[in-house]
PDB file of N, H, CA, C and O in Angstrom:
ATOM      1  N   MET A   1       3.703  20.820   3.245  1.00  0.00           N
ATOM      2  CA  MET A   1       4.431  19.704   2.672  1.00  0.00           C
ATOM      3  C   MET A   1       3.725  18.413   3.086  1.00  0.00           C
ATOM      4  O   MET A   1       3.869  17.968   4.225  1.00  0.00           O
ATOM      5  N   PRO A   2       2.969  17.813   2.177  1.00  0.00           N
ATOM      6  CA  PRO A   2       2.316  16.544   2.510  1.00  0.00           C
ATOM      7  C   PRO A   2       3.332  15.419   2.678  1.00  0.00           C
ATOM      8  O   PRO A   2       4.356  15.371   1.997  1.00  0.00           O
ATOM      9  N   TYR A   3       3.023  14.530   3.592  1.00  0.00           N
ATOM     10  H   TYR A   3       2.191  14.569   4.145  1.00  0.00           H
ATOM     11  CA  TYR A   3       3.822  13.322   3.803  1.00  0.00           C
ATOM     12  C   TYR A   3       2.860  12.144   3.784  1.00  0.00           C
ATOM     13  O   TYR A   3       1.913  12.102   4.570  1.00  0.00           O
ATOM     14  N   VAL A   4       3.093  11.193   2.898  1.00  0.00           N
ATOM     15  H   VAL A   4       3.862  11.227   2.259  1.00  0.00           H
ATOM     16  CA  VAL A   4       2.251  10.008   2.782  1.00  0.00           C
ATOM     17  C   VAL A   4       3.131   8.783   3.004  1.00  0.00           C
ATOM     18  O   VAL A   4       4.197   8.650   2.403  1.00  0.00           O
ATOM     19  N   ASN A   5       2.665   7.890   3.877  1.00  0.00           N
ATOM     20  H   ASN A   5       1.799   7.998   4.365  1.00  0.00           H
ATOM     21  CA  ASN A   5       3.376   6.648   4.137  1.00  0.00           C
ATOM     22  C   ASN A   5       2.494   5.498   3.679  1.00  0.00           C
ATOM     23  O   ASN A   5       1.376   5.331   4.165  1.00  0.00           O
ATOM     24  N   ILE A   6       3.000   4.708   2.744  1.00  0.00           N
ATOM     25  H   ILE A   6       3.909   4.844   2.349  1.00  0.00           H
ATOM     26  CA  ILE A   6       2.288   3.541   2.234  1.00  0.00           C
ATOM     27  C   ILE A   6       2.951   2.314   2.832  1.00  0.00           C
ATOM     28  O   ILE A   6       4.172   2.169   2.775  1.00  0.00           O
ATOM     29  N   ARG A   7       2.149   1.437   3.401  1.00  0.00           N
ATOM     30  H   ARG A   7       1.157   1.555   3.447  1.00  0.00           H
ATOM     31  CA  ARG A   7       2.674   0.184   3.940  1.00  0.00           C
ATOM     32  C   ARG A   7       2.061  -0.961   3.156  1.00  0.00           C
ATOM     33  O   ARG A   7       0.843  -1.061   3.004  1.00  0.00           O
ATOM     34  N   ILE A   8       2.939  -1.822   2.662  1.00  0.00           N
ATOM     35  H   ILE A   8       3.928  -1.742   2.785  1.00  0.00           H
ATOM     36  CA  ILE A   8       2.507  -2.987   1.905  1.00  0.00           C
ATOM     37  C   ILE A   8       3.265  -4.195   2.432  1.00  0.00           C
ATOM     38  O   ILE A   8       4.321  -4.064   3.051  1.00  0.00           O
ATOM     39  N   THR A   9       2.707  -5.377   2.176  1.00  0.00           N
ATOM     40  H   THR A   9       1.849  -5.484   1.673  1.00  0.00           H
ATOM     41  CA  THR A   9       3.444  -6.573   2.553  1.00  0.00           C
ATOM     42  C   THR A   9       4.603  -6.775   1.580  1.00  0.00           C
ATOM     43  O   THR A   9       4.519  -6.420   0.404  1.00  0.00           O
ATOM     44  N   ARG A  10       5.671  -7.346   2.092  1.00  0.00           N
ATOM     45  H   ARG A  10       5.739  -7.634   3.047  1.00  0.00           H
ATOM     46  CA  ARG A  10       6.877  -7.577   1.305  1.00  0.00           C
ATOM     47  C   ARG A  10       6.658  -8.829   0.452  1.00  0.00           C
ATOM     48  O   ARG A  10       6.959  -9.949   0.864  1.00  0.00           O
ATOM     49  N   GLU A  11       6.133  -8.601  -0.735  1.00  0.00           N
ATOM     50  H   GLU A  11       5.889  -7.690  -1.070  1.00  0.00           H
ATOM     51  CA  GLU A  11       5.820  -9.727  -1.609  1.00  0.00           C
ATOM     52  C   GLU A  11       6.227  -9.450  -3.048  1.00  0.00           C
ATOM     53  O   GLU A  11       5.593  -9.938  -3.984  1.00  0.00           O
ATOM     54  N   GLY A  12       7.260  -8.684  -3.219  1.00  0.00           N
ATOM     55  H   GLY A  12       7.774  -8.288  -2.459  1.00  0.00           H
ATOM     56  CA  GLY A  12       7.816  -8.531  -4.548  1.00  0.00           C
ATOM     57  C   GLY A  12       7.266  -7.396  -5.388  1.00  0.00           C
ATOM     58  O   GLY A  12       7.233  -7.504  -6.614  1.00  0.00           O
ATOM     59  N   ALA A  13       6.832  -6.305  -4.759  1.00  0.00           N
ATOM     60  H   ALA A  13       6.859  -6.218  -3.763  1.00  0.00           H
ATOM     61  CA  ALA A  13       6.463  -5.138  -5.558  1.00  0.00           C
ATOM     62  C   ALA A  13       7.718  -4.665  -6.288  1.00  0.00           C
ATOM     63  O   ALA A  13       8.770  -4.476  -5.677  1.00  0.00           O
ATOM     64  N   SER A  14       7.596  -4.481  -7.569  1.00  0.00           N
ATOM     65  H   SER A  14       6.741  -4.634  -8.065  1.00  0.00           H
ATOM     66  CA  SER A  14       8.757  -4.094  -8.375  1.00  0.00           C
ATOM     67  C   SER A  14       9.076  -2.610  -8.188  1.00  0.00           C
ATOM     68  O   SER A  14       8.221  -1.841  -7.749  1.00  0.00           O
ATOM     69  N   PRO A  15      10.297  -2.212  -8.521  1.00  0.00           N
ATOM     70  CA  PRO A  15      10.625  -0.790  -8.480  1.00  0.00           C
ATOM     71  C   PRO A  15       9.690   0.037  -9.361  1.00  0.00           C
ATOM     72  O   PRO A  15       9.357   1.173  -9.023  1.00  0.00           O
ATOM     73  N   GLU A  16       9.270  -0.529 -10.483  1.00  0.00           N
ATOM     74  H   GLU A  16       9.541  -1.452 -10.757  1.00  0.00           H
ATOM     75  CA  GLU A  16       8.357   0.181 -11.387  1.00  0.00           C
ATOM     76  C   GLU A  16       6.990   0.383 -10.730  1.00  0.00           C
ATOM     77  O   GLU A  16       6.385   1.446 -10.864  1.00  0.00           O
ATOM     78  N   GLN A  17       6.509  -0.633 -10.027  1.00  0.00           N
ATOM     79  H   GLN A  17       7.001  -1.497  -9.918  1.00  0.00           H
ATOM     80  CA  GLN A  17       5.228  -0.512  -9.330  1.00  0.00           C
ATOM     81  C   GLN A  17       5.310   0.524  -8.209  1.00  0.00           C
ATOM     82  O   GLN A  17       4.383   1.308  -8.008  1.00  0.00           O
ATOM     83  N   LYS A  18       6.420   0.519  -7.488  1.00  0.00           N
ATOM     84  H   LYS A  18       7.174  -0.118  -7.652  1.00  0.00           H
ATOM     85  CA  LYS A  18       6.592   1.502  -6.418  1.00  0.00           C
ATOM     86  C   LYS A  18       6.656   2.914  -6.990  1.00  0.00           C
ATOM     87  O   LYS A  18       6.075   3.839  -6.421  1.00  0.00           O
ATOM     88  N   ALA A  19       7.354   3.088  -8.105  1.00  0.00           N
ATOM     89  H   ALA A  19       7.826   2.337  -8.567  1.00  0.00           H
ATOM     90  CA  ALA A  19       7.424   4.402  -8.753  1.00  0.00           C
ATOM     91  C   ALA A  19       6.037   4.859  -9.182  1.00  0.00           C
ATOM     92  O   ALA A  19       5.707   6.040  -9.072  1.00  0.00           O
ATOM     93  N   GLU A  20       5.224   3.926  -9.671  1.00  0.00           N
ATOM     94  H   GLU A  20       5.491   2.967  -9.760  1.00  0.00           H
ATOM     95  CA  GLU A  20       3.859   4.268 -10.078  1.00  0.00           C
ATOM     96  C   GLU A  20       3.018   4.702  -8.869  1.00  0.00           C
ATOM     97  O   GLU A  20       2.241   5.653  -8.963  1.00  0.00           O
ATOM     98  N   LEU A  21       3.172   4.012  -7.747  1.00  0.00           N
ATOM     99  H   LEU A  21       3.802   3.240  -7.671  1.00  0.00           H
ATOM    100  CA  LEU A  21       2.474   4.415  -6.527  1.00  0.00           C
ATOM    101  C   LEU A  21       2.885   5.822  -6.101  1.00  0.00           C
ATOM    102  O   LEU A  21       2.036   6.660  -5.798  1.00  0.00           O
ATOM    103  N   ILE A  22       4.181   6.073  -6.081  1.00  0.00           N
ATOM    104  H   ILE A  22       4.871   5.392  -6.327  1.00  0.00           H
ATOM    105  CA  ILE A  22       4.691   7.385  -5.666  1.00  0.00           C
ATOM    106  C   ILE A  22       4.162   8.483  -6.586  1.00  0.00           C
ATOM    107  O   ILE A  22       3.687   9.519  -6.121  1.00  0.00           O
ATOM    108  N   GLY A  23       4.248   8.247  -7.888  1.00  0.00           N
ATOM    109  H   GLY A  23       4.633   7.405  -8.266  1.00  0.00           H
ATOM    110  CA  GLY A  23       3.758   9.237  -8.850  1.00  0.00           C
ATOM    111  C   GLY A  23       2.255   9.440  -8.754  1.00  0.00           C
ATOM    112  O   GLY A  23       1.766  10.567  -8.832  1.00  0.00           O
ATOM    113  N   GLY A  24       1.518   8.334  -8.583  1.00  0.00           N
ATOM    114  H   GLY A  24       1.916   7.419  -8.520  1.00  0.00           H
ATOM    115  CA  GLY A  24       0.070   8.428  -8.509  1.00  0.00           C
ATOM    116  C   GLY A  24      -0.422   9.166  -7.280  1.00  0.00           C
ATOM    117  O   GLY A  24      -1.339   9.982  -7.369  1.00  0.00           O
ATOM    118  N   VAL A  25       0.184   8.886  -6.131  1.00  0.00           N
ATOM    119  H   VAL A  25       0.929   8.223  -6.060  1.00  0.00           H
ATOM    120  CA  VAL A  25      -0.207   9.577  -4.899  1.00  0.00           C
ATOM    121  C   VAL A  25       0.145  11.055  -4.994  1.00  0.00           C
ATOM    122  O   VAL A  25      -0.639  11.909  -4.580  1.00  0.00           O
ATOM    123  N   THR A  26       1.305  11.356  -5.529  1.00  0.00           N
ATOM    124  H   THR A  26       1.941  10.662  -5.865  1.00  0.00           H
ATOM    125  CA  THR A  26       1.719  12.747  -5.687  1.00  0.00           C
ATOM    126  C   THR A  26       0.747  13.497  -6.596  1.00  0.00           C
ATOM    127  O   THR A  26       0.336  14.616  -6.288  1.00  0.00           O
ATOM    128  N   GLU A  27       0.381  12.874  -7.718  1.00  0.00           N
ATOM    129  H   GLU A  27       0.714  11.965  -7.968  1.00  0.00           H
ATOM    130  CA  GLU A  27      -0.557  13.497  -8.662  1.00  0.00           C
ATOM    131  C   GLU A  27      -1.925  13.690  -8.014  1.00  0.00           C
ATOM    132  O   GLU A  27      -2.560  14.725  -8.214  1.00  0.00           O
ATOM    133  N   LEU A  28      -2.383  12.713  -7.244  1.00  0.00           N
ATOM    134  H   LEU A  28      -1.867  11.872  -7.081  1.00  0.00           H
ATOM    135  CA  LEU A  28      -3.669  12.804  -6.572  1.00  0.00           C
ATOM    136  C   LEU A  28      -3.712  13.984  -5.604  1.00  0.00           C
ATOM    137  O   LEU A  28      -4.684  14.740  -5.580  1.00  0.00           O
ATOM    138  N   LEU A  29      -2.669  14.137  -4.817  1.00  0.00           N
ATOM    139  H   LEU A  29      -1.880  13.523  -4.836  1.00  0.00           H
ATOM    140  CA  LEU A  29      -2.611  15.254  -3.874  1.00  0.00           C
ATOM    141  C   LEU A  29      -2.583  16.599  -4.598  1.00  0.00           C
ATOM    142  O   LEU A  29      -3.170  17.575  -4.131  1.00  0.00           O
ATOM    143  N   GLN A  30      -1.904  16.643  -5.732  1.00  0.00           N
ATOM    144  H   GLN A  30      -1.427  15.850  -6.112  1.00  0.00           H
ATOM    145  CA  GLN A  30      -1.874  17.874  -6.514  1.00  0.00           C
ATOM    146  C   GLN A  30      -3.260  18.171  -7.090  1.00  0.00           C
ATOM    147  O   GLN A  30      -3.741  19.300  -7.001  1.00  0.00           O
ATOM    148  N   ARG A  31      -3.890  17.172  -7.672  1.00  0.00           N
ATOM    149  H   ARG A  31      -3.499  16.254  -7.744  1.00  0.00           H
ATOM    150  CA  ARG A  31      -5.178  17.363  -8.338  1.00  0.00           C
ATOM    151  C   ARG A  31      -6.297  17.676  -7.352  1.00  0.00           C
ATOM    152  O   ARG A  31      -7.094  18.584  -7.588  1.00  0.00           O
ATOM    153  N   VAL A  32      -6.364  16.933  -6.252  1.00  0.00           N
ATOM    154  H   VAL A  32      -5.717  16.196  -6.061  1.00  0.00           H
ATOM    155  CA  VAL A  32      -7.479  17.073  -5.327  1.00  0.00           C
ATOM    156  C   VAL A  32      -7.282  18.220  -4.338  1.00  0.00           C
ATOM    157  O   VAL A  32      -8.222  18.960  -4.049  1.00  0.00           O
ATOM    158  N   LEU A  33      -6.071  18.365  -3.822  1.00  0.00           N
ATOM    159  H   LEU A  33      -5.308  17.764  -4.057  1.00  0.00           H
ATOM    160  CA  LEU A  33      -5.827  19.356  -2.771  1.00  0.00           C
ATOM    161  C   LEU A  33      -4.962  20.538  -3.201  1.00  0.00           C
ATOM    162  O   LEU A  33      -4.732  21.464  -2.424  1.00  0.00           O
ATOM    163  N   GLY A  34      -4.483  20.496  -4.454  1.00  0.00           N
ATOM    164  H   GLY A  34      -4.670  19.744  -5.085  1.00  0.00           H
ATOM    165  CA  GLY A  34      -3.637  21.595  -4.936  1.00  0.00           C
ATOM    166  C   GLY A  34      -2.258  21.614  -4.315  1.00  0.00           C
ATOM    167  O   GLY A  34      -1.625  22.668  -4.259  1.00  0.00           O
ATOM    168  N   LYS A  35      -1.772  20.463  -3.844  1.00  0.00           N
ATOM    169  H   LYS A  35      -2.286  19.607  -3.890  1.00  0.00           H
ATOM    170  CA  LYS A  35      -0.456  20.405  -3.193  1.00  0.00           C
ATOM    171  C   LYS A  35       0.660  20.432  -4.231  1.00  0.00           C
ATOM    172  O   LYS A  35       0.505  19.944  -5.351  1.00  0.00           O
ATOM    173  N   ASN A  36       1.772  21.005  -3.838  1.00  0.00           N
ATOM    174  H   ASN A  36       1.899  21.402  -2.929  1.00  0.00           H
ATOM    175  CA  ASN A  36       2.937  21.137  -4.709  1.00  0.00           C
ATOM    176  C   ASN A  36       3.682  19.802  -4.783  1.00  0.00           C
ATOM    177  O   ASN A  36       4.160  19.314  -3.759  1.00  0.00           O
ATOM    178  N   PRO A  37       3.789  19.206  -5.968  1.00  0.00           N
ATOM    179  CA  PRO A  37       4.520  17.945  -6.087  1.00  0.00           C
ATOM    180  C   PRO A  37       5.973  18.032  -5.625  1.00  0.00           C
ATOM    181  O   PRO A  37       6.530  17.043  -5.149  1.00  0.00           O
ATOM    182  N   ALA A  38       6.580  19.183  -5.758  1.00  0.00           N
ATOM    183  H   ALA A  38       6.128  19.986  -6.145  1.00  0.00           H
ATOM    184  CA  ALA A  38       7.987  19.337  -5.382  1.00  0.00           C
ATOM    185  C   ALA A  38       8.200  19.210  -3.876  1.00  0.00           C
ATOM    186  O   ALA A  38       9.312  18.937  -3.424  1.00  0.00           O
ATOM    187  N   THR A  39       7.137  19.407  -3.104  1.00  0.00           N
ATOM    188  H   THR A  39       6.234  19.629  -3.472  1.00  0.00           H
ATOM    189  CA  THR A  39       7.290  19.312  -1.653  1.00  0.00           C
ATOM    190  C   THR A  39       6.469  18.154  -1.068  1.00  0.00           C
ATOM    191  O   THR A  39       6.278  18.076   0.145  1.00  0.00           O
ATOM    192  N   THR A  40       5.995  17.271  -1.924  1.00  0.00           N
ATOM    193  H   THR A  40       6.150  17.335  -2.910  1.00  0.00           H
ATOM    194  CA  THR A  40       5.234  16.105  -1.473  1.00  0.00           C
ATOM    195  C   THR A  40       6.188  14.932  -1.261  1.00  0.00           C
ATOM    196  O   THR A  40       6.960  14.573  -2.150  1.00  0.00           O
ATOM    197  N   VAL A  41       6.121  14.345  -0.077  1.00  0.00           N
ATOM    198  H   VAL A  41       5.494  14.636   0.646  1.00  0.00           H
ATOM    199  CA  VAL A  41       6.991  13.230   0.277  1.00  0.00           C
ATOM    200  C   VAL A  41       6.140  11.963   0.357  1.00  0.00           C
ATOM    201  O   VAL A  41       5.103  11.949   1.021  1.00  0.00           O
ATOM    202  N   VAL A  42       6.577  10.905  -0.316  1.00  0.00           N
ATOM    203  H   VAL A  42       7.419  10.916  -0.855  1.00  0.00           H
ATOM    204  CA  VAL A  42       5.891   9.613  -0.266  1.00  0.00           C
ATOM    205  C   VAL A  42       6.933   8.563   0.111  1.00  0.00           C
ATOM    206  O   VAL A  42       7.980   8.460  -0.529  1.00  0.00           O
ATOM    207  N   THR A  43       6.641   7.788   1.146  1.00  0.00           N
ATOM    208  H   THR A  43       5.790   7.871   1.665  1.00  0.00           H
ATOM    209  CA  THR A  43       7.517   6.687   1.522  1.00  0.00           C
ATOM    210  C   THR A  43       6.733   5.382   1.429  1.00  0.00           C
ATOM    211  O   THR A  43       5.520   5.355   1.634  1.00  0.00           O
ATOM    212  N   ILE A  44       7.443   4.308   1.118  1.00  0.00           N
ATOM    213  H   ILE A  44       8.429   4.330   0.952  1.00  0.00           H
ATOM    214  CA  ILE A  44       6.835   2.984   1.058  1.00  0.00           C
ATOM    215  C   ILE A  44       7.591   2.082   2.027  1.00  0.00           C
ATOM    216  O   ILE A  44       8.803   1.898   1.914  1.00  0.00           O
ATOM    217  N   ASP A  45       6.856   1.530   2.973  1.00  0.00           N
ATOM    218  H   ASP A  45       5.872   1.679   3.065  1.00  0.00           H
ATOM    219  CA  ASP A  45       7.426   0.563   3.915  1.00  0.00           C
ATOM    220  C   ASP A  45       6.920  -0.814   3.525  1.00  0.00           C
ATOM    221  O   ASP A  45       5.722  -1.011   3.326  1.00  0.00           O
ATOM    222  N   GLU A  46       7.836  -1.763   3.418  1.00  0.00           N
ATOM    223  H   GLU A  46       8.810  -1.602   3.580  1.00  0.00           H
ATOM    224  CA  GLU A  46       7.462  -3.139   3.136  1.00  0.00           C
ATOM    225  C   GLU A  46       7.580  -3.942   4.429  1.00  0.00           C
ATOM    226  O   GLU A  46       8.616  -3.927   5.094  1.00  0.00           O
ATOM    227  N   VAL A  47       6.508  -4.636   4.769  1.00  0.00           N
ATOM    228  H   VAL A  47       5.666  -4.648   4.229  1.00  0.00           H
ATOM    229  CA  VAL A  47       6.419  -5.376   6.020  1.00  0.00           C
ATOM    230  C   VAL A  47       6.374  -6.868   5.704  1.00  0.00           C
ATOM    231  O   VAL A  47       5.612  -7.298   4.838  1.00  0.00           O
ATOM    232  N   ASP A  48       7.175  -7.647   6.394  1.00  0.00           N
ATOM    233  H   ASP A  48       7.794  -7.298   7.098  1.00  0.00           H
ATOM    234  CA  ASP A  48       7.121  -9.095   6.218  1.00  0.00           C
ATOM    235  C   ASP A  48       5.725  -9.599   6.559  1.00  0.00           C
ATOM    236  O   ASP A  48       5.093  -9.089   7.484  1.00  0.00           O
ATOM    237  N   THR A  49       5.241 -10.588   5.828  1.00  0.00           N
ATOM    238  H   THR A  49       5.754 -11.002   5.076  1.00  0.00           H
ATOM    239  CA  THR A  49       3.891 -11.109   6.077  1.00  0.00           C
ATOM    240  C   THR A  49       3.759 -11.676   7.488  1.00  0.00           C
ATOM    241  O   THR A  49       2.657 -11.705   8.035  1.00  0.00           O
ATOM    242  N   ASP A  50       4.859 -12.126   8.085  1.00  0.00           N
ATOM    243  H   ASP A  50       5.754 -12.102   7.640  1.00  0.00           H
ATOM    244  CA  ASP A  50       4.822 -12.609   9.468  1.00  0.00           C
ATOM    245  C   ASP A  50       4.460 -11.498  10.450  1.00  0.00           C
ATOM    246  O   ASP A  50       4.001 -11.768  11.559  1.00  0.00           O
ATOM    247  N   ASN A  51       4.668 -10.253  10.040  1.00  0.00           N
ATOM    248  H   ASN A  51       5.041 -10.034   9.139  1.00  0.00           H
ATOM    249  CA  ASN A  51       4.436  -9.103  10.910  1.00  0.00           C
ATOM    250  C   ASN A  51       3.184  -8.325  10.527  1.00  0.00           C
ATOM    251  O   ASN A  51       3.029  -7.169  10.922  1.00  0.00           O
ATOM    252  N   TRP A  52       2.292  -8.943   9.765  1.00  0.00           N
ATOM    253  H   TRP A  52       2.417  -9.882   9.444  1.00  0.00           H
ATOM    254  CA  TRP A  52       1.089  -8.261   9.284  1.00  0.00           C
ATOM    255  C   TRP A  52      -0.105  -9.134   9.616  1.00  0.00           C
ATOM    256  O   TRP A  52      -0.114 -10.317   9.278  1.00  0.00           O
ATOM    257  N   GLY A  53      -1.100  -8.584  10.262  1.00  0.00           N
ATOM    258  H   GLY A  53      -1.092  -7.622  10.537  1.00  0.00           H
ATOM    259  CA  GLY A  53      -2.287  -9.351  10.613  1.00  0.00           C
ATOM    260  C   GLY A  53      -3.558  -8.622  10.232  1.00  0.00           C
ATOM    261  O   GLY A  53      -3.605  -7.392  10.201  1.00  0.00           O
ATOM    262  N   ILE A  54      -4.591  -9.402   9.942  1.00  0.00           N
ATOM    263  H   ILE A  54      -4.553 -10.401   9.967  1.00  0.00           H
ATOM    264  CA  ILE A  54      -5.910  -8.865   9.618  1.00  0.00           C
ATOM    265  C   ILE A  54      -6.935  -9.727  10.336  1.00  0.00           C
ATOM    266  O   ILE A  54      -6.860 -10.954  10.284  1.00  0.00           O
ATOM    267  N   GLY A  55      -7.871  -9.109  10.993  1.00  0.00           N
ATOM    268  H   GLY A  55      -7.933  -8.112  11.035  1.00  0.00           H
ATOM    269  CA  GLY A  55      -8.945  -9.858  11.637  1.00  0.00           C
ATOM    270  C   GLY A  55      -8.472 -10.867  12.661  1.00  0.00           C
ATOM    271  O   GLY A  55      -9.109 -11.903  12.852  1.00  0.00           O
ATOM    272  N   GLY A  56      -7.364 -10.579  13.322  1.00  0.00           N
ATOM    273  H   GLY A  56      -6.846  -9.738  13.167  1.00  0.00           H
ATOM    274  CA  GLY A  56      -6.849 -11.465  14.349  1.00  0.00           C
ATOM    275  C   GLY A  56      -6.018 -12.620  13.827  1.00  0.00           C
ATOM    276  O   GLY A  56      -5.651 -13.521  14.583  1.00  0.00           O
ATOM    277  N   LEU A  57      -5.717 -12.597  12.527  1.00  0.00           N
ATOM    278  H   LEU A  57      -6.015 -11.866  11.913  1.00  0.00           H
ATOM    279  CA  LEU A  57      -4.933 -13.676  11.918  1.00  0.00           C
ATOM    280  C   LEU A  57      -3.724 -13.121  11.194  1.00  0.00           C
ATOM    281  O   LEU A  57      -3.756 -11.993  10.704  1.00  0.00           O
ATOM    282  N   PRO A  58      -2.643 -13.913  11.121  1.00  0.00           N
ATOM    283  CA  PRO A  58      -1.559 -13.519  10.225  1.00  0.00           C
ATOM    284  C   PRO A  58      -2.119 -13.405   8.804  1.00  0.00           C
ATOM    285  O   PRO A  58      -3.002 -14.170   8.418  1.00  0.00           O
ATOM    286  N   VAL A  59      -1.613 -12.470   8.049  1.00  0.00           N
ATOM    287  H   VAL A  59      -0.895 -11.849   8.363  1.00  0.00           H
ATOM    288  CA  VAL A  59      -2.197 -12.157   6.741  1.00  0.00           C
ATOM    289  C   VAL A  59      -2.302 -13.373   5.822  1.00  0.00           C
ATOM    290  O   VAL A  59      -3.288 -13.499   5.096  1.00  0.00           O
ATOM    291  N   LEU A  60      -1.320 -14.269   5.830  1.00  0.00           N
ATOM    292  H   LEU A  60      -0.518 -14.167   6.420  1.00  0.00           H
ATOM    293  CA  LEU A  60      -1.398 -15.429   4.948  1.00  0.00           C
ATOM    294  C   LEU A  60      -2.523 -16.374   5.373  1.00  0.00           C
ATOM    295  O   LEU A  60      -3.184 -16.965   4.519  1.00  0.00           O
ATOM    296  N   ASP A  61      -2.747 -16.525   6.678  1.00  0.00           N
ATOM    297  H   ASP A  61      -2.209 -16.045   7.371  1.00  0.00           H
ATOM    298  CA  ASP A  61      -3.867 -17.329   7.167  1.00  0.00           C
ATOM    299  C   ASP A  61      -5.195 -16.664   6.817  1.00  0.00           C
ATOM    300  O   ASP A  61      -6.147 -17.340   6.427  1.00  0.00           O
ATOM    301  N   TYR A  62      -5.259 -15.348   6.954  1.00  0.00           N
ATOM    302  H   TYR A  62      -4.485 -14.799   7.271  1.00  0.00           H
ATOM    303  CA  TYR A  62      -6.476 -14.603   6.614  1.00  0.00           C
ATOM    304  C   TYR A  62      -6.823 -14.788   5.137  1.00  0.00           C
ATOM    305  O   TYR A  62      -7.975 -15.044   4.788  1.00  0.00           O
ATOM    306  N   ARG A  63      -5.825 -14.656   4.285  1.00  0.00           N
ATOM    307  H   ARG A  63      -4.889 -14.448   4.569  1.00  0.00           H
ATOM    308  CA  ARG A  63      -6.061 -14.834   2.840  1.00  0.00           C
ATOM    309  C   ARG A  63      -6.531 -16.247   2.528  1.00  0.00           C
ATOM    310  O   ARG A  63      -7.419 -16.438   1.696  1.00  0.00           O
ATOM    311  N   ALA A  64      -5.945 -17.232   3.185  1.00  0.00           N
ATOM    312  H   ALA A  64      -5.225 -17.077   3.861  1.00  0.00           H
ATOM    313  CA  ALA A  64      -6.348 -18.632   2.960  1.00  0.00           C
ATOM    314  C   ALA A  64      -7.795 -18.828   3.385  1.00  0.00           C
ATOM    315  O   ALA A  64      -8.557 -19.500   2.690  1.00  0.00           O
ATOM    316  N   ALA A  65      -8.182 -18.253   4.512  1.00  0.00           N
ATOM    317  H   ALA A  65      -7.563 -17.707   5.076  1.00  0.00           H
ATOM    318  CA  ALA A  65      -9.562 -18.371   4.984  1.00  0.00           C
ATOM    319  C   ALA A  65     -10.521 -17.695   4.010  1.00  0.00           C
ATOM    320  O   ALA A  65     -11.604 -18.212   3.734  1.00  0.00           O
ATOM    321  N   GLN A  66     -10.119 -16.539   3.492  1.00  0.00           N
ATOM    322  H   GLN A  66      -9.240 -16.119   3.715  1.00  0.00           H
ATOM    323  CA  GLN A  66     -10.958 -15.838   2.528  1.00  0.00           C
ATOM    324  C   GLN A  66     -11.125 -16.634   1.246  1.00  0.00           C
ATOM    325  O   GLN A  66     -12.221 -16.704   0.690  1.00  0.00           O
ATOM    326  N   ALA A  67     -10.033 -17.239   0.776  1.00  0.00           N
ATOM    327  H   ALA A  67      -9.143 -17.183   1.228  1.00  0.00           H
ATOM    328  CA  ALA A  67     -10.082 -18.037  -0.442  1.00  0.00           C
ATOM    329  C   ALA A  67     -10.971 -19.279  -0.240  1.00  0.00           C
ATOM    330  O   ALA A  67     -11.697 -19.680  -1.149  1.00  0.00           O
ATOM    331  N   ALA A  68     -10.909 -19.874   0.944  1.00  0.00           N
ATOM    332  H   ALA A  68     -10.319 -19.548   1.683  1.00  0.00           H
ATOM    333  CA  ALA A  68     -11.702 -21.067   1.233  1.00  0.00           C
ATOM    334  C   ALA A  68     -13.191 -20.748   1.346  1.00  0.00           C
ATOM    335  O   ALA A  68     -14.032 -21.617   1.114  1.00  0.00           O
ATOM    336  N   SER A  69     -13.518 -19.507   1.699  1.00  0.00           N
ATOM    337  H   SER A  69     -12.834 -18.801   1.887  1.00  0.00           H
ATOM    338  CA  SER A  69     -14.925 -19.141   1.869  1.00  0.00           C
ATOM    339  C   SER A  69     -15.597 -18.787   0.557  1.00  0.00           C
ATOM    340  O   SER A  69     -16.804 -18.551   0.519  1.00  0.00           O
ATOM    341  N   GLY A  70     -14.825 -18.749  -0.519  1.00  0.00           N
ATOM    342  H   GLY A  70     -13.844 -18.941  -0.489  1.00  0.00           H
ATOM    343  CA  GLY A  70     -15.404 -18.493  -1.835  1.00  0.00           C
ATOM    344  C   GLY A  70     -15.455 -17.022  -2.179  1.00  0.00           C
ATOM    345  O   GLY A  70     -15.061 -16.176  -1.377  1.00  0.00           O
ATOM    346  N   PRO A  71     -15.944 -16.714  -3.377  1.00  0.00           N
ATOM    347  CA  PRO A  71     -15.978 -15.325  -3.829  1.00  0.00           C
ATOM    348  C   PRO A  71     -16.963 -14.487  -3.025  1.00  0.00           C
ATOM    349  O   PRO A  71     -17.980 -14.986  -2.544  1.00  0.00           O
ATOM    350  N   LYS A  72     -16.644 -13.219  -2.891  1.00  0.00           N
ATOM    351  H   LYS A  72     -15.818 -12.814  -3.281  1.00  0.00           H
ATOM    352  CA  LYS A  72     -17.523 -12.269  -2.199  1.00  0.00           C
ATOM    353  C   LYS A  72     -18.713 -11.948  -3.092  1.00  0.00           C
ATOM    354  O   LYS A  72     -18.598 -11.919  -4.317  1.00  0.00           O
ATOM    355  N   ARG A  73     -19.846 -11.710  -2.465  1.00  0.00           N
ATOM    356  H   ARG A  73     -19.939 -11.734  -1.470  1.00  0.00           H
ATOM    357  CA  ARG A  73     -21.045 -11.349  -3.231  1.00  0.00           C
ATOM    358  C   ARG A  73     -21.378  -9.911  -3.010  1.00  0.00           C
ATOM    359  O   ARG A  73     -22.355  -9.411  -3.568  1.00  0.00           O
TER     360      ARG A  73
END
């Protein structure tokens, strides 16, 4: 029984988007690993941006720094 936990920042993912994630991950596990969709568990945890950091910065500060540095090459 596969268990997949997806963590995203709490920024307004719609119920439809979450359903698509759940369905897509379930289908991927079935297609790639032959796992039974009926016993595949997918959970989505939404984390406040205040509680999410990347590269030593709160995520919103990290995104601002990335935007200020211009497009990636």
